[in-house]
N, C-alpha and C positions, 0 to 999 in steps of 0.2 A: 390573692397576694398575701404573703405572710412576712412579718418582720419579727425576729426574735431579739429581745433586748436582755442583756445581762448587766449586773452591777459592776461598777468600776470605781476605783479610787480617784477622787476629784483632784487631789494634790499631785498625784503621779499617775497619769493615764496609762502607763505601761503595767501597772499593778491591777490585776483583776481580783475581784472579791468573790471567791468561789464558795458561795453559801448554798448552791444548788438551785437557787430561785431563777426563774426566767419568766419574762412577760411576753405574751404573744399578742400581736395586733393582727386581726384577721379582717380582710376587706372582701366582702361578698361580690363586689363588682370589679375587683382588680384584674389586670391583664398581664402582669409580669410574672416571671418564674414558671416553674413546672411542678405544681402541687400534685400530690398523689390523688388517685380517684376517690379514695376515702375522704380526703379533705375537701375535694370538690363537692362530693355528695353532702357532707356536713354543712358546708357554706350555703348550698342551695336550700337545705332544710332550714337553716337559721333565717335566711332571707324570706322564705315562704311563711315561716311562723310569725313574722312581723306584719304580714298582710292581714287585712280583714278586720 
């Protein structure tokens, strides 16, 4: 599962702050969405690298 978060103006939530920055939250055990095979492979790698 992936969530992409972008900045937004607090005082007026219709105004986006386009600085090009994005934050990604990746869940290795997520079940929602349809991630690409490359992302699936990377998440499996991340999960396995934390073992042991």
